[in-house]
Gaussian input, Z-matrix of N, CA and C with variables (Angstrom, degrees):
# hf/3-21g

backbone

0 1
 N
 C     1     B1
 C     2     B2     1     A1
 N     3     B3     2     A2     1     D1
 C     4     B4     3     A3     2     D2
 C     5     B5     4     A4     3     D3
 N     6     B6     5     A5     4     D4
 C     7     B7     6     A6     5     D5
 C     8     B8     7     A7     6     D6
 N     9     B9     8     A8     7     D7
 C    10    B10     9     A9     8     D8
 C    11    B11    10    A10     9     D9
 N    12    B12    11    A11    10    D10
 C    13    B13    12    A12    11    D11
 C    14    B14    13    A13    12    D12
 N    15    B15    14    A14    13    D13
 C    16    B16    15    A15    14    D14
 C    17    B17    16    A16    15    D15
 N    18    B18    17    A17    16    D16
 C    19    B19    18    A18    17    D17
 C    20    B20    19    A19    18    D18
 N    21    B21    20    A20    19    D19
 C    22    B22    21    A21    20    D20
 C    23    B23    22    A22    21    D21
 N    24    B24    23    A23    22    D22
 C    25    B25    24    A24    23    D23
 C    26    B26    25    A25    24    D24
 N    27    B27    26    A26    25    D25
 C    28    B28    27    A27    26    D26
 C    29    B29    28    A28    27    D27
 N    30    B30    29    A29    28    D28
 C    31    B31    30    A30    29    D29
 C    32    B32    31    A31    30    D30
 N    33    B33    32    A32    31    D31
 C    34    B34    33    A33    32    D32
 C    35    B35    34    A34    33    D33
 N    36    B36    35    A35    34    D34
 C    37    B37    36    A36    35    D35
 C    38    B38    37    A37    36    D36
 N    39    B39    38    A38    37    D37
 C    40    B40    39    A39    38    D38
 C    41    B41    40    A40    39    D39
 N    42    B42    41    A41    40    D40
 C    43    B43    42    A42    41    D41
 C    44    B44    43    A43    42    D42
 N    45    B45    44    A44    43    D43
 C    46    B46    45    A45    44    D44
 C    47    B47    46    A46    45    D45
 N    48    B48    47    A47    46    D46
 C    49    B49    48    A48    47    D47
 C    50    B50    49    A49    48    D48
 N    51    B51    50    A50    49    D49
 C    52    B52    51    A51    50    D50
 C    53    B53    52    A52    51    D51
 N    54    B54    53    A53    52    D52
 C    55    B55    54    A54    53    D53
 C    56    B56    55    A55    54    D54
 N    57    B57    56    A56    55    D55
 C    58    B58    57    A57    56    D56
 C    59    B59    58    A58    57    D57
 N    60    B60    59    A59    58    D58
 C    61    B61    60    A60    59    D59
 C    62    B62    61    A61    60    D60
 N    63    B63    62    A62    61    D61
 C    64    B64    63    A63    62    D62
 C    65    B65    64    A64    63    D63
 N    66    B66    65    A65    64    D64
 C    67    B67    66    A66    65    D65
 C    68    B68    67    A67    66    D66
 N    69    B69    68    A68    67    D67
 C    70    B70    69    A69    68    D68
 C    71    B71    70    A70    69    D69
 N    72    B72    71    A71    70    D70
 C    73    B73    72    A72    71    D71
 C    74    B74    73    A73    72    D72
 N    75    B75    74    A74    73    D73
 C    76    B76    75    A75    74    D74
 C    77    B77    76    A76    75    D75
 N    78    B78    77    A77    76    D76
 C    79    B79    78    A78    77    D77
 C    80    B80    79    A79    78    D78
 N    81    B81    80    A80    79    D79
 C    82    B82    81    A81    80    D80
 C    83    B83    82    A82    81    D81
 N    84    B84    83    A83    82    D82
 C    85    B85    84    A84    83    D83
 C    86    B86    85    A85    84    D84
 N    87    B87    86    A86    85    D85
 C    88    B88    87    A87    86    D86
 C    89    B89    88    A88    87    D87
 N    90    B90    89    A89    88    D88
 C    91    B91    90    A90    89    D89
 C    92    B92    91    A91    90    D90
 N    93    B93    92    A92    91    D91
 C    94    B94    93    A93    92    D92
 C    95    B95    94    A94    93    D93
 N    96    B96    95    A95    94    D94
 C    97    B97    96    A96    95    D95
 C    98    B98    97    A97    96    D96
 N    99    B99    98    A98    97    D97
 C   100   B100    99    A99    98    D98
 C   101   B101   100   A100    99    D99
 N   102   B102   101   A101   100   D100
 C   103   B103   102   A102   101   D101
 C   104   B104   103   A103   102   D102
 N   105   B105   104   A104   103   D103
 C   106   B106   105   A105   104   D104
 C   107   B107   106   A106   105   D105
 N   108   B108   107   A107   106   D106
 C   109   B109   108   A108   107   D107
 C   110   B110   109   A109   108   D108
 N   111   B111   110   A110   109   D109
 C   112   B112   111   A111   110   D110
 C   113   B113   112   A112   111   D111
 N   114   B114   113   A113   112   D112
 C   115   B115   114   A114   113   D113
 C   116   B116   115   A115   114   D114
 N   117   B117   116   A116   115   D115
 C   118   B118   117   A117   116   D116
 C   119   B119   118   A118   117   D117
 N   120   B120   119   A119   118   D118
 C   121   B121   120   A120   119   D119
 C   122   B122   121   A121   120   D120
 N   123   B123   122   A122   121   D121
 C   124   B124   123   A123   122   D122
 C   125   B125   124   A124   123   D123
 N   126   B126   125   A125   124   D124
 C   127   B127   126   A126   125   D125
 C   128   B128   127   A127   126   D126
 N   129   B129   128   A128   127   D127
 C   130   B130   129   A129   128   D128
 C   131   B131   130   A130   129   D129
 N   132   B132   131   A131   130   D130
 C   133   B133   132   A132   131   D131
 C   134   B134   133   A133   132   D132
 N   135   B135   134   A134   133   D133
 C   136   B136   135   A135   134   D134
 C   137   B137   136   A136   135   D135
 N   138   B138   137   A137   136   D136
 C   139   B139   138   A138   137   D137
 C   140   B140   139   A139   138   D138
 N   141   B141   140   A140   139   D139
 C   142   B142   141   A141   140   D140
 C   143   B143   142   A142   141   D141
 N   144   B144   143   A143   142   D142
 C   145   B145   144   A144   143   D143
 C   146   B146   145   A145   144   D144
 N   147   B147   146   A146   145   D145
 C   148   B148   147   A147   146   D146
 C   149   B149   148   A148   147   D147
 N   150   B150   149   A149   148   D148
 C   151   B151   150   A150   149   D149
 C   152   B152   151   A151   150   D150
 N   153   B153   152   A152   151   D151
 C   154   B154   153   A153   152   D152
 C   155   B155   154   A154   153   D153
 N   156   B156   155   A155   154   D154
 C   157   B157   156   A156   155   D155
 C   158   B158   157   A157   156   D156
 N   159   B159   158   A158   157   D157
 C   160   B160   159   A159   158   D158
 C   161   B161   160   A160   159   D159
 N   162   B162   161   A161   160   D160
 C   163   B163   162   A162   161   D161
 C   164   B164   163   A163   162   D162

   B1=1.4482
   B2=1.5342
   B3=1.3010
   B4=1.4637
   B5=1.5218
   B6=1.3068
   B7=1.4574
   B8=1.5218
   B9=1.3334
   B10=1.4518
   B11=1.5232
   B12=1.3283
   B13=1.4569
   B14=1.5295
   B15=1.3288
   B16=1.4672
   B17=1.5249
   B18=1.3170
   B19=1.4601
   B20=1.5270
   B21=1.3226
   B22=1.4622
   B23=1.5257
   B24=1.3320
   B25=1.4636
   B26=1.5313
   B27=1.3311
   B28=1.4645
   B29=1.5308
   B30=1.3117
   B31=1.4631
   B32=1.5292
   B33=1.3232
   B34=1.4710
   B35=1.5264
   B36=1.3410
   B37=1.4539
   B38=1.5125
   B39=1.3076
   B40=1.4643
   B41=1.5244
   B42=1.3069
   B43=1.4633
   B44=1.5233
   B45=1.3248
   B46=1.4706
   B47=1.5240
   B48=1.3127
   B49=1.4651
   B50=1.5221
   B51=1.3227
   B52=1.4649
   B53=1.5287
   B54=1.3200
   B55=1.4697
   B56=1.5279
   B57=1.3377
   B58=1.4701
   B59=1.5275
   B60=1.3353
   B61=1.4622
   B62=1.5264
   B63=1.3195
   B64=1.4621
   B65=1.5118
   B66=1.3278
   B67=1.4671
   B68=1.5256
   B69=1.3233
   B70=1.4607
   B71=1.5228
   B72=1.3331
   B73=1.4541
   B74=1.5212
   B75=1.3515
   B76=1.4592
   B77=1.5210
   B78=1.3176
   B79=1.4518
   B80=1.5141
   B81=1.3202
   B82=1.4646
   B83=1.5195
   B84=1.3273
   B85=1.4671
   B86=1.5220
   B87=1.3204
   B88=1.4534
   B89=1.5265
   B90=1.3130
   B91=1.4631
   B92=1.5205
   B93=1.3296
   B94=1.4605
   B95=1.5239
   B96=1.3159
   B97=1.4616
   B98=1.5269
   B99=1.3339
   B100=1.4703
   B101=1.5225
   B102=1.3298
   B103=1.4611
   B104=1.5278
   B105=1.3170
   B106=1.4654
   B107=1.5261
   B108=1.3302
   B109=1.4661
   B110=1.5286
   B111=1.3376
   B112=1.4646
   B113=1.5273
   B114=1.3350
   B115=1.4654
   B116=1.5299
   B117=1.3337
   B118=1.4622
   B119=1.5333
   B120=1.3485
   B121=1.4605
   B122=1.5169
   B123=1.3149
   B124=1.4632
   B125=1.5213
   B126=1.3064
   B127=1.4679
   B128=1.5245
   B129=1.3214
   B130=1.4698
   B131=1.5233
   B132=1.3164
   B133=1.4701
   B134=1.5242
   B135=1.3295
   B136=1.4618
   B137=1.5252
   B138=1.3135
   B139=1.4664
   B140=1.5407
   B141=1.3501
   B142=1.4652
   B143=1.5263
   B144=1.3440
   B145=1.4678
   B146=1.5182
   B147=1.3242
   B148=1.4645
   B149=1.5138
   B150=1.3399
   B151=1.4581
   B152=1.5198
   B153=1.3306
   B154=1.4647
   B155=1.5206
   B156=1.3393
   B157=1.4639
   B158=1.5300
   B159=1.3338
   B160=1.4556
   B161=1.5226
   B162=1.3298
   B163=1.4625
   B164=1.5076
   A1=108.25
   A2=117.01
   A3=122.03
   A4=110.94
   A5=114.94
   A6=121.37
   A7=109.28
   A8=116.34
   A9=121.61
   A10=108.38
   A11=116.31
   A12=122.17
   A13=108.51
   A14=116.45
   A15=121.38
   A16=111.45
   A17=115.54
   A18=122.39
   A19=112.30
   A20=118.13
   A21=121.70
   A22=111.66
   A23=117.10
   A24=122.68
   A25=110.34
   A26=115.76
   A27=121.33
   A28=111.72
   A29=117.54
   A30=123.91
   A31=111.87
   A32=116.36
   A33=121.06
   A34=112.41
   A35=117.80
   A36=121.78
   A37=115.70
   A38=118.28
   A39=121.07
   A40=111.89
   A41=117.52
   A42=121.63
   A43=113.13
   A44=117.25
   A45=120.59
   A46=110.53
   A47=116.51
   A48=120.64
   A49=112.96
   A50=117.65
   A51=121.98
   A52=113.56
   A53=118.21
   A54=120.98
   A55=110.87
   A56=117.82
   A57=120.77
   A58=114.42
   A59=117.82
   A60=119.98
   A61=113.57
   A62=118.08
   A63=121.45
   A64=114.34
   A65=116.73
   A66=121.16
   A67=114.20
   A68=117.86
   A69=121.53
   A70=109.62
   A71=115.24
   A72=121.48
   A73=110.84
   A74=117.08
   A75=120.98
   A76=113.12
   A77=114.37
   A78=123.89
   A79=107.30
   A80=117.78
   A81=119.59
   A82=109.82
   A83=114.88
   A84=123.06
   A85=104.29
   A86=117.32
   A87=120.34
   A88=110.51
   A89=115.94
   A90=120.39
   A91=110.19
   A92=114.96
   A93=122.18
   A94=108.29
   A95=116.39
   A96=121.28
   A97=107.50
   A98=118.07
   A99=120.33
   A100=113.78
   A101=117.87
   A102=121.40
   A103=111.45
   A104=116.40
   A105=121.21
   A106=112.55
   A107=117.26
   A108=122.29
   A109=110.62
   A110=115.80
   A111=120.91
   A112=112.11
   A113=117.21
   A114=122.76
   A115=112.24
   A116=117.02
   A117=119.50
   A118=112.49
   A119=116.93
   A120=120.68
   A121=115.32
   A122=117.44
   A123=120.41
   A124=111.22
   A125=117.33
   A126=120.99
   A127=110.97
   A128=116.78
   A129=121.15
   A130=110.83
   A131=116.64
   A132=120.73
   A133=111.34
   A134=117.16
   A135=121.85
   A136=113.32
   A137=118.22
   A138=121.80
   A139=111.89
   A140=116.70
   A141=119.52
   A142=114.60
   A143=117.15
   A144=119.12
   A145=112.98
   A146=117.92
   A147=120.84
   A148=113.00
   A149=116.71
   A150=121.49
   A151=114.08
   A152=117.51
   A153=120.45
   A154=109.92
   A155=114.75
   A156=120.65
   A157=109.70
   A158=117.18
   A159=119.98
   A160=110.46
   A161=115.96
   A162=120.79
   A163=110.70
   D1=121.26
   D2=-179.68
   D3=-79.85
   D4=162.11
   D5=175.04
   D6=-89.68
   D7=158.33
   D8=-179.57
   D9=-135.55
   D10=145.54
   D11=179.51
   D12=-101.10
   D13=127.56
   D14=-177.75
   D15=-88.51
   D16=178.52
   D17=178.98
   D18=-68.18
   D19=-6.67
   D20=175.93
   D21=-74.62
   D22=-6.62
   D23=-179.74
   D24=-61.45
   D25=131.61
   D26=177.22
   D27=-103.78
   D28=7.77
   D29=179.00
   D30=56.58
   D31=42.32
   D32=-177.81
   D33=-77.23
   D34=-23.35
   D35=177.94
   D36=91.50
   D37=-4.84
   D38=-178.10
   D39=-58.04
   D40=-42.28
   D41=-176.01
   D42=-66.79
   D43=-34.23
   D44=-178.34
   D45=-59.63
   D46=-45.02
   D47=-179.74
   D48=-66.83
   D49=-24.23
   D50=-176.74
   D51=-88.66
   D52=-22.61
   D53=-176.22
   D54=-71.20
   D55=117.44
   D56=-177.36
   D57=-73.43
   D58=-14.91
   D59=-177.82
   D60=-114.34
   D61=3.32
   D62=177.84
   D63=67.64
   D64=35.82
   D65=-176.48
   D66=-88.32
   D67=-1.89
   D68=-176.41
   D69=-105.17
   D70=134.08
   D71=-176.56
   D72=-124.10
   D73=138.29
   D74=-176.76
   D75=-73.10
   D76=161.41
   D77=178.04
   D78=171.97
   D79=-173.88
   D80=175.70
   D81=-57.28
   D82=-41.77
   D83=168.92
   D84=-123.01
   D85=124.56
   D86=-177.88
   D87=-64.75
   D88=159.62
   D89=179.19
   D90=-133.22
   D91=155.50
   D92=178.36
   D93=-117.55
   D94=127.58
   D95=176.90
   D96=-75.14
   D97=112.68
   D98=-177.05
   D99=-64.91
   D100=-22.69
   D101=178.11
   D102=-74.11
   D103=-28.67
   D104=-178.40
   D105=-92.76
   D106=-27.09
   D107=-175.45
   D108=-63.59
   D109=131.41
   D110=179.79
   D111=-102.14
   D112=9.17
   D113=175.78
   D114=62.94
   D115=34.95
   D116=-178.44
   D117=-79.55
   D118=-26.80
   D119=177.36
   D120=83.64
   D121=1.17
   D122=-179.22
   D123=-60.92
   D124=-39.42
   D125=-179.55
   D126=-64.10
   D127=-42.02
   D128=-179.98
   D129=-64.32
   D130=-38.98
   D131=178.19
   D132=-65.46
   D133=-32.86
   D134=-176.58
   D135=-84.89
   D136=-21.37
   D137=-173.97
   D138=-67.47
   D139=118.49
   D140=-177.93
   D141=-72.55
   D142=-17.01
   D143=-178.94
   D144=-104.71
   D145=-1.80
   D146=-178.97
   D147=68.72
   D148=27.81
   D149=-176.22
   D150=-83.75
   D151=-4.16
   D152=-177.26
   D153=-113.02
   D154=123.81
   D155=-176.93
   D156=-142.79
   D157=158.51
   D158=175.58
   D159=-61.52
   D160=143.41
   D161=177.84
   D162=-72.56

């Protein structure tokens, strides 16, 4: 099960640096490629707004 970024995302960039497989992509609201996501949860732990959760 991949993680998903909600509209609570502030595009701070913290999660991009934490993702070990490079599955997170920038934008007004960042996105996670579900095909690349390994469900490690590192991005969710790093997110200061709690915008990243399991799908």
